[in-house]
C-alpha positions as CSV (number, residue, x, y, z in Angstrom):
1,M,25.8,-16.5,50.2
2,H,22.5,-14.6,50.6
3,E,19.4,-16.5,49.4
4,H,15.9,-15.3,48.6
5,L,12.7,-16.9,47.7
6,F,11.7,-16.8,44.0
7,N,8.1,-16.1,43.1
8,P,6.4,-17.2,39.9
9,G,3.9,-14.4,40.5
10,R,0.6,-14.8,38.5
11,F,2.1,-17.5,36.2
12,T,0.3,-20.8,36.2
13,V,2.6,-23.8,36.9
14,L,2.6,-24.8,33.2
15,R,3.4,-21.3,32.0
16,W,6.1,-20.9,34.7
17,R,7.7,-24.2,33.6
18,R,7.8,-23.0,30.0
19,A,9.4,-19.8,31.1
20,I,12.1,-21.7,33.0
21,A,12.6,-24.0,30.1
22,C,13.2,-21.0,27.8
23,G,15.7,-19.6,30.3
24,A,17.5,-22.8,31.3
25,V,20.7,-21.8,29.6
26,L,20.9,-18.6,31.6
27,L,20.3,-20.5,34.9
28,G,23.5,-22.5,34.3
29,G,24.5,-24.4,37.4
30,A,21.1,-23.8,39.0
31,S,19.3,-25.7,36.2
32,A,19.1,-28.9,38.2
33,A,17.4,-27.1,41.0
34,V,15.1,-25.4,38.6
35,Y,14.1,-28.7,37.0
36,A,13.3,-30.3,40.4
37,W,11.2,-27.2,41.3
38,S,9.2,-27.4,38.0
39,A,8.8,-31.2,38.2
40,K,7.4,-30.9,41.7
41,A,5.1,-28.0,40.7
42,E,3.7,-30.0,37.8
43,M,3.1,-33.1,39.9
44,T,1.4,-31.3,42.8
45,G,-0.1,-28.4,41.0
46,V,1.5,-26.1,43.6
47,A,4.5,-23.8,43.0
48,P,6.8,-24.4,46.0
49,A,9.3,-22.0,47.3
50,M,12.6,-22.4,45.5
51,V,16.0,-21.3,46.7
52,V,18.0,-19.4,44.2
53,P,21.7,-18.3,44.6
54,A,22.3,-14.7,45.3
55,S,24.2,-14.4,42.0
56,L,21.0,-15.1,40.1
57,Q,18.9,-12.7,42.1
58,P,17.5,-9.5,40.6
59,T,19.3,-6.2,41.2
60,D,18.8,-4.2,44.3
61,A,16.4,-1.9,42.5
62,L,13.8,-4.8,42.4
63,P,12.1,-6.1,45.4
64,P,12.6,-9.8,46.4
65,I,10.0,-12.2,44.9
66,V,8.1,-14.7,47.0
67,A,6.5,-17.8,45.6
68,V,2.7,-17.8,45.6
69,P,1.0,-21.2,45.2
70,F,-1.6,-21.8,42.5
71,T,-5.0,-21.4,44.2
72,G,-7.3,-22.0,41.3
73,D,-9.1,-25.2,40.2
74,L,-6.4,-27.6,39.1
75,E,-8.9,-29.9,37.3
76,L,-10.3,-27.0,35.4
77,R,-6.9,-25.6,34.5
78,N,-5.6,-29.0,33.3
79,R,-8.7,-29.4,31.2
80,L,-8.1,-26.1,29.5
81,D,-4.3,-26.7,29.1
82,A,-4.9,-29.8,27.1
83,T,-3.5,-29.6,23.6
84,S,-6.3,-31.5,22.1
85,A,-9.7,-30.0,21.1
86,L,-12.2,-29.6,23.9
87,F,-15.5,-31.4,23.8
88,V,-18.5,-31.8,26.1
89,S,-21.2,-34.3,25.2
90,G,-19.9,-34.4,21.7
91,E,-20.1,-30.7,21.2
92,K,-16.9,-28.8,20.4
93,L,-15.9,-25.9,22.7
94,H,-14.0,-22.7,21.9
95,G,-10.7,-23.4,23.8
96,D,-9.1,-20.0,23.2
97,L,-12.2,-18.1,24.4
98,L,-12.4,-20.3,27.5
99,R,-8.8,-19.9,28.4
100,Q,-9.1,-16.1,28.1
101,F,-12.1,-16.1,30.3
102,Y,-10.8,-18.3,33.0
103,A,-7.4,-16.6,33.1
104,R,-9.3,-13.6,34.2
105,H,-10.7,-15.7,37.1
106,N,-7.5,-17.3,38.2
107,F,-8.9,-20.6,36.8
108,E,-11.6,-20.7,39.4
109,R,-15.1,-22.0,38.6
110,V,-17.5,-19.2,38.0
111,W,-21.1,-20.4,37.9
112,P,-21.7,-22.3,41.2
113,T,-21.7,-18.9,43.0
114,R,-23.5,-17.0,40.2
115,Q,-26.5,-19.1,39.4
116,T,-28.8,-16.1,39.0
117,Q,-26.5,-14.6,36.3
118,A,-26.2,-18.0,34.6
119,D,-30.0,-18.4,34.5
120,A,-30.4,-14.9,33.0
121,L,-27.7,-15.6,30.4
122,L,-29.2,-18.9,29.5
123,Q,-32.5,-17.3,28.9
124,T,-30.7,-14.9,26.6
125,I,-29.3,-17.9,24.6
126,M,-32.9,-19.2,24.3
127,R,-33.9,-15.9,22.6
128,A,-31.1,-16.3,20.0
129,G,-33.8,-17.0,17.4
130,E,-34.7,-13.3,17.5
131,Q,-31.2,-12.6,16.0
132,G,-31.7,-15.2,13.4
133,L,-29.5,-17.7,15.3
134,D,-30.2,-21.2,16.4
135,P,-29.8,-21.6,20.2
136,D,-28.6,-25.1,19.8
137,M,-25.5,-23.7,18.2
138,F,-24.7,-22.5,21.7
139,H,-25.4,-25.8,23.5
140,A,-29.0,-24.9,24.4
141,A,-30.4,-28.5,23.9
142,T,-27.6,-30.1,25.9
143,L,-27.9,-27.5,28.7
144,R,-31.7,-28.1,28.9
145,T,-31.1,-31.8,29.5
146,G,-27.9,-31.3,31.5
147,A,-28.7,-33.7,34.4
148,A,-26.1,-36.1,33.1
149,L,-23.3,-33.5,32.9
150,S,-20.6,-33.5,35.5
151,P,-20.2,-30.3,37.4
152,L,-17.0,-29.4,35.5
153,D,-18.7,-30.2,32.1
154,R,-21.6,-28.0,33.0
155,E,-19.3,-25.2,34.0
156,L,-17.4,-25.3,30.7
157,L,-20.5,-25.7,28.6
158,L,-22.2,-22.7,30.3
159,S,-19.1,-20.5,29.8
160,D,-18.7,-21.7,26.2
161,A,-22.4,-21.0,25.4
162,F,-22.2,-17.4,26.7
163,L,-18.8,-16.7,25.1
164,S,-19.6,-18.2,21.7
165,Y,-23.0,-16.4,21.6
166,A,-21.3,-13.1,22.5
167,D,-18.7,-13.8,19.8
168,A,-21.4,-14.6,17.2
169,L,-23.2,-11.4,17.9
170,A,-20.0,-9.4,17.9
171,R,-18.3,-10.8,14.8
172,G,-20.8,-13.2,13.2
173,V,-21.1,-17.0,13.3
174,L,-18.6,-16.9,10.4
175,P,-15.8,-14.5,11.6
176,I,-13.5,-13.4,8.9
177,E,-11.0,-16.2,9.5
178,E,-13.7,-18.8,8.5
179,R,-15.1,-17.1,5.4
180,M,-14.1,-17.1,1.8
181,D,-11.2,-14.9,0.9
182,D,-13.4,-12.4,-1.0
183,E,-15.7,-11.9,2.0
184,D,-13.4,-9.4,3.6
185,L,-15.6,-7.2,5.7
186,T,-15.1,-7.2,9.5
187,P,-16.3,-5.2,12.5
188,E,-14.2,-3.7,15.2
189,P,-12.5,-6.2,17.6
190,V,-14.3,-7.1,20.8
191,D,-13.0,-8.7,24.0
192,V,-15.9,-11.1,24.6
193,A,-14.2,-12.5,27.8
194,A,-14.2,-9.0,29.3
195,T,-17.8,-8.5,28.0
196,L,-19.0,-11.6,29.8
197,D,-17.4,-10.4,33.0
198,N,-19.2,-7.1,32.5
199,A,-22.4,-9.0,32.0
200,I,-21.9,-11.0,35.2
201,A,-21.5,-7.8,37.1
202,S,-24.5,-6.2,35.6
203,P,-28.1,-6.3,37.0
204,N,-29.2,-7.3,33.4
205,P,-26.5,-9.7,32.1
206,G,-28.5,-10.5,28.9
207,A,-28.7,-6.9,27.8
208,I,-24.9,-6.6,27.9
209,I,-24.4,-9.6,25.6
210,E,-27.2,-8.6,23.2
211,A,-25.7,-5.1,22.9
212,L,-22.9,-6.7,20.9
213,A,-25.3,-7.2,18.0
214,P,-25.6,-4.4,15.4
215,N,-28.2,-1.7,16.1
216,S,-28.2,-0.2,12.6
217,P,-31.6,0.5,10.9
218,N,-30.9,-2.3,8.5
219,Y,-30.3,-4.9,11.2
220,V,-33.3,-3.7,13.2
221,A,-35.5,-3.8,10.1
222,L,-34.4,-7.3,9.2
223,R,-35.1,-8.5,12.7
224,R,-38.5,-7.0,12.5
225,A,-39.1,-8.7,9.2
226,L,-37.9,-12.0,10.6
227,A,-40.5,-11.8,13.4
228,A,-43.2,-10.9,10.9
229,Y,-42.4,-13.8,8.7
230,R,-42.5,-16.2,11.6
231,A,-45.8,-14.7,12.9
232,S,-47.4,-15.3,9.5
233,S,-46.2,-19.0,9.5
234,P,-47.3,-20.4,12.8
235,T,-46.2,-23.9,11.9
236,I,-42.6,-22.7,11.9
237,P,-41.3,-23.1,15.5
238,L,-39.2,-20.3,17.1
239,D,-35.6,-21.3,17.7
240,G,-35.1,-23.0,21.0
241,A,-38.9,-23.6,21.5
242,R,-38.6,-27.4,21.5
243,G,-39.2,-29.1,24.8
244,A,-36.5,-30.6,27.0
245,G,-35.3,-33.9,25.7
246,V,-36.3,-33.4,22.1
247,P,-33.4,-34.4,19.9
248,R,-31.8,-32.1,17.3
249,A,-33.3,-33.8,14.2
250,R,-34.5,-31.0,11.9
251,P,-33.6,-27.4,11.2
252,V,-35.5,-24.9,13.2
253,E,-36.6,-23.0,10.0
254,R,-38.5,-24.3,7.1
255,V,-35.7,-24.6,4.5
256,D,-38.0,-24.1,1.5
257,D,-39.0,-20.7,2.7
258,S,-36.5,-18.7,0.6
259,R,-37.4,-15.3,2.0
260,L,-37.0,-16.4,5.6
261,R,-33.6,-17.9,4.7
262,Q,-32.5,-14.7,3.0
263,I,-33.4,-12.6,6.0
264,I,-31.5,-14.9,8.4
265,V,-28.4,-15.0,6.1
266,N,-28.4,-11.3,5.7
267,L,-28.7,-10.7,9.5
268,E,-25.4,-12.6,9.6
269,R,-23.9,-10.4,7.0
270,Q,-24.9,-7.3,9.0
271,R,-22.8,-8.7,11.9
272,W,-19.7,-8.5,9.7
273,L,-19.9,-4.8,9.4
274,P,-18.5,-2.1,11.7
275,R,-20.9,-1.2,14.4
276,T,-20.6,2.5,13.7
277,L,-20.6,3.2,9.9
278,P,-19.1,6.5,8.7
279,A,-21.8,9.1,8.2
280,D,-20.3,9.9,4.8
281,R,-19.8,6.8,2.7
282,I,-20.2,5.1,-0.6
283,W,-22.2,1.9,-0.5
284,V,-22.2,-0.6,-3.3
285,N,-24.5,-3.6,-3.0
286,I,-23.5,-6.3,-5.5
287,P,-26.8,-8.2,-5.9
288,D,-28.7,-4.9,-6.2
289,A,-26.1,-3.5,-8.7
290,H,-26.5,0.0,-7.3
291,L,-24.3,2.5,-5.7
292,T,-25.5,4.9,-3.0
293,L,-23.7,8.0,-1.6
294,Y,-24.5,8.8,2.0
295,R,-24.0,12.3,3.5
296,D,-24.7,12.7,7.2
297,D,-26.0,9.1,7.2
298,K,-28.7,10.0,4.6
299,P,-28.7,8.7,1.0
300,T,-28.1,11.7,-1.3
301,F,-27.2,10.1,-4.7
302,M,-27.8,6.7,-6.3
303,T,-26.7,5.3,-9.6
304,R,-26.6,2.0,-11.3
305,V,-23.4,0.0,-11.4
306,V,-22.0,-3.0,-13.3
307,V,-20.3,-5.6,-11.1
308,G,-18.3,-8.8,-11.6
309,E,-19.4,-11.8,-13.6
310,V,-20.1,-15.0,-11.8
311,D,-16.7,-16.3,-12.8
312,R,-15.0,-13.0,-11.8
313,Q,-16.8,-12.1,-8.7
314,T,-16.6,-8.6,-7.1
315,P,-15.3,-9.1,-3.5
316,E,-16.9,-7.7,-0.3
317,L,-14.6,-5.2,1.1
318,Q,-14.1,-1.8,2.9
319,S,-11.7,0.8,1.5
320,T,-11.3,4.5,1.1
321,I,-11.4,6.6,-2.1
322,T,-8.5,9.0,-1.8
323,S,-8.1,10.4,-5.4
324,L,-9.5,10.7,-8.9
325,L,-7.5,9.6,-11.9
326,F,-8.5,11.4,-15.1
327,N,-7.9,9.6,-18.4
328,P,-6.5,6.4,-16.8
329,P,-4.7,3.7,-18.6
330,W,-5.7,0.2,-18.0
331,N,-2.9,-2.1,-16.7
332,I,-4.4,-5.4,-17.7
333,P,-4.1,-8.0,-14.9
334,P,-2.0,-11.0,-15.8
335,S,-4.9,-13.4,-15.4
336,I,-7.0,-11.4,-17.9
337,A,-4.1,-11.0,-20.3
338,K,-3.4,-14.8,-20.2
339,E,-7.0,-16.0,-20.5
340,E,-8.5,-13.4,-22.8
341,I,-6.0,-11.0,-24.5
342,L,-3.2,-13.4,-25.5
343,P,-5.4,-15.9,-27.3
344,K,-6.9,-12.9,-29.3
345,I,-3.5,-11.6,-30.2
346,A,-2.6,-15.1,-31.5
347,A,-5.7,-15.1,-33.7
348,Q,-5.6,-11.5,-34.7
349,P,-2.0,-10.0,-35.1
350,D,-3.4,-6.4,-35.2
351,Y,-5.5,-6.9,-32.0
352,L,-3.2,-4.7,-29.8
353,A,-3.2,-1.8,-32.3
354,R,-6.9,-1.9,-32.9
355,H,-7.6,-1.8,-29.1
356,H,-5.0,0.9,-28.3
357,M,-2.9,-1.6,-26.3
358,Q,0.8,-2.0,-26.0
359,Y,3.4,-4.2,-24.2
360,R,5.1,-2.5,-21.3
361,H,8.8,-3.0,-20.5
362,N,8.0,-5.7,-18.0
363,G,6.0,-7.7,-20.5
364,A,2.6,-6.7,-19.1
365,I,-0.1,-5.3,-21.4
366,Q,-1.5,-1.8,-21.0
367,Q,-4.5,-0.2,-22.7
368,L,-3.8,3.4,-23.4
369,P,-6.1,6.1,-22.1
370,G,-8.9,7.5,-24.2
371,P,-12.7,7.3,-24.7
372,G,-12.4,3.6,-25.7
373,S,-10.4,2.5,-22.7
374,A,-12.0,-0.2,-20.6
375,L,-11.8,2.2,-17.6
376,G,-13.4,5.0,-19.5
377,Q,-12.1,8.5,-18.6
378,L,-12.3,8.4,-14.8
379,K,-11.1,6.1,-12.1
380,F,-11.8,6.3,-8.4
381,E,-8.6,5.2,-6.7
382,M,-9.0,3.1,-3.5
383,A,-6.3,0.9,-2.1
384,N,-7.2,-2.8,-1.4
385,R,-5.6,-6.2,-1.8
386,F,-8.0,-7.2,-4.5
387,D,-7.0,-4.2,-6.8
388,V,-10.7,-3.5,-7.2
389,Y,-11.9,0.1,-7.8
390,L,-14.8,2.2,-9.2
391,H,-14.5,3.5,-12.7
392,D,-16.1,4.8,-15.9
393,T,-16.8,2.6,-18.9
394,P,-17.4,3.2,-22.6
395,L,-20.1,0.4,-22.6
396,K,-23.0,2.5,-21.4
397,N,-25.5,0.0,-22.8
398,L,-24.8,-2.4,-20.0
399,F,-26.5,-0.1,-17.4
400,G,-29.9,-0.7,-19.1
401,R,-29.8,-4.4,-18.4
402,D,-31.4,-6.1,-15.4
403,N,-28.5,-8.5,-15.2
404,R,-25.5,-6.2,-14.6
405,N,-22.9,-8.9,-13.7
406,Q,-20.7,-8.1,-16.6
407,S,-17.3,-6.8,-15.4
408,H,-14.0,-8.5,-14.5
409,G,-14.6,-7.7,-10.8
410,C,-14.3,-3.9,-10.6
411,V,-17.3,-1.7,-10.3
412,R,-18.4,0.3,-13.4
413,V,-20.4,3.5,-12.5
414,Q,-23.2,4.8,-14.7
415,N,-22.8,8.4,-13.7
416,P,-19.1,8.7,-12.7
417,R,-18.7,12.4,-13.4
418,E,-21.6,13.4,-11.1
419,L,-20.2,11.1,-8.4
420,A,-16.7,12.6,-8.8
421,S,-18.2,16.0,-8.4
422,L,-20.0,15.0,-5.2
423,V,-17.0,13.4,-3.6
424,S,-14.5,16.1,-4.6
425,G,-16.7,19.2,-4.2
426,I,-15.7,20.2,-7.8
427,P,-18.4,21.3,-10.2
428,V,-19.2,18.8,-13.0
429,D,-18.0,21.4,-15.6
430,T,-14.6,21.3,-14.0
431,I,-14.6,17.5,-14.0
432,N,-15.3,17.7,-17.7
433,K,-12.5,20.1,-18.3
434,E,-10.1,17.9,-16.4
435,I,-11.1,15.0,-18.6
436,G,-10.9,17.2,-21.7
437,T,-7.2,17.7,-21.4
438,N,-6.8,14.1,-22.6
439,A,-3.8,13.8,-20.2
440,T,-3.5,11.3,-17.5
441,H,-3.4,13.1,-14.2
442,R,-4.5,12.7,-10.6
443,R,-6.5,14.9,-8.2
444,M,-6.4,14.1,-4.5
445,L,-9.6,14.5,-2.7
446,G,-9.7,17.2,0.0
447,S,-11.4,14.6,2.3
448,S,-11.2,10.9,1.5
449,I,-14.5,8.9,1.6
450,P,-15.0,5.4,2.9
451,V,-16.5,2.9,0.4
452,F,-18.2,-0.4,1.3
453,I,-18.8,-3.1,-1.3
454,V,-21.3,-5.5,0.3
455,Y,-23.3,-8.5,-0.8
456,Q,-26.8,-8.2,0.6
457,T,-29.7,-10.2,-0.9
458,A,-32.1,-8.9,1.6
459,F,-31.9,-5.3,2.9
460,A,-34.1,-2.5,4.2
461,E,-35.0,0.6,2.2
462,A,-35.1,4.0,3.9
463,D,-38.8,3.5,4.8
464,G,-38.1,0.1,6.4
465,R,-39.4,-2.0,3.6
466,I,-37.4,-5.2,3.0
467,E,-36.1,-5.7,-0.6
468,F,-34.9,-9.0,-1.9
469,R,-32.5,-9.7,-4.7
470,P,-31.3,-12.9,-6.5
471,D,-28.3,-14.6,-5.0
472,V,-26.3,-14.0,-8.2
473,Y,-23.0,-15.5,-6.8
474,S,-24.7,-18.3,-4.9
475,R,-23.1,-17.2,-1.6
476,D,-26.2,-17.4,0.6
477,D,-26.1,-21.2,0.9
478,E,-22.6,-21.2,2.3
479,I,-23.7,-19.0,5.2
480,W,-27.0,-20.9,5.7
481,Q,-25.0,-24.2,6.1
482,K,-22.9,-22.6,8.8
483,L,-26.0,-21.2,10.6
484,H,-27.8,-24.6,10.5
485,P,-25.0,-27.2,10.5
486,S,-27.3,-30.0,11.9
487,A,-29.6,-29.7,8.9
488,Q,-26.8,-30.1,6.3
489,A,-24.9,-33.0,4.9
490,P,-21.3,-33.0,6.2
491,V,-19.2,-30.4,4.6
492,A,-15.4,-30.4,4.8
493,E,-14.4,-27.4,6.9
494,H,-11.8,-26.3,4.4
495,E,-14.5,-25.9,1.7
496,L,-15.9,-22.9,3.5
497,Q,-12.5,-21.2,3.5
498,G,-10.0,-19.8,1.1
499,Q,-10.6,-18.7,-2.5
500,R,-14.0,-18.5,-4.1
501,R,-15.0,-21.6,-5.9
502,G,-16.0,-21.4,-9.6
């Protein structure tokens, strides 16, 4: 019987043991040998050569495999392989990010031989306040007083600080999986472990990490405004400016400064957006209750909109308008039918007839198309899981109000025919004729247009001025709590996730 040496390749011992466990049935009579091999590997941390019968060898088309012992740091790997959450000095670490990073380094320690890069990246963390972020969220205070840390704890804390700061700049402190269900905007994915490796190899490591932040005019203007507000309030310390050994006792910002809070919160919201916005796009800002059409990245058309009531909030989302629907019927959502329409039908038997509504074959209620339809005579169709869209409305008086939070969640447009003309390239006269047929019909756009519905209570005008709007949905405080957790009363983590609270 010919025998060959079996090689686990680049598998760690733990991963190789799992692979063997999954394939134990196939190994048949060799399973005992396999078990002995894996047990020894786990005890010693070294994958020894294992003899495998020729009948179990790969085909002749594959080269023989030779065992390679694990050469990384066993203590580090075992720490990362632990199933429990990782903590250092009471601060929680990001286990998934750390495992990705150290897998790239064969589970070897990184920073003892890269002290210059570590110092540069640590200085970058200390400047996190320039991005509206608290350096202590990234272990700055602990690292400044790190004499009591073991070498391994310091290794992990440094890596976690750099990785979590990179992740915060790339996706926000509240990435999409930690936000409310109706905060649905997200940037392009970024491999922060690979980015940290690129930073380590760069002559300017901090610049590589900071390049993950948005560089849009809005973000730059908000950062400039943040610096100006701080400069005008010298009693407010910069983030990370406390001396070594000073405990984390108070928030780094003065919490009664509402403008400063709005700027910091909206810097976070900017980090939720794609880094490269489409040059042609529709932009709806909920607190501002305005819609702007951009062409070649320049605002070319603006109109007022009506957005969702506080109890029926318009979600933050990205979609694409693909078509116009002329004379649309309104298929009333079940929740609205149950809460609003059915009680009125019970009190007024002729309610359906008077409002041009009817029951459909599936029991749903539909309002027939026409000038009095809740959707008006024009709907901008855009697929999204919230079933939210832009549309006309017969209630033109609502656009004259300062408070335009009056809809069921969709966005009513003050000048829909002009907007339809601009996005379709069809003259307004033709739009009017299409509506004038009184027939429900669809026209596909020659070129679809992205639409962003955002929630920005502080934003930059074209000239760089910062505008502020009321936090109509009370969403800012949820973000502020996440950005300054040490300043807040304990909040159950699940409260910042899931459906919007009423």
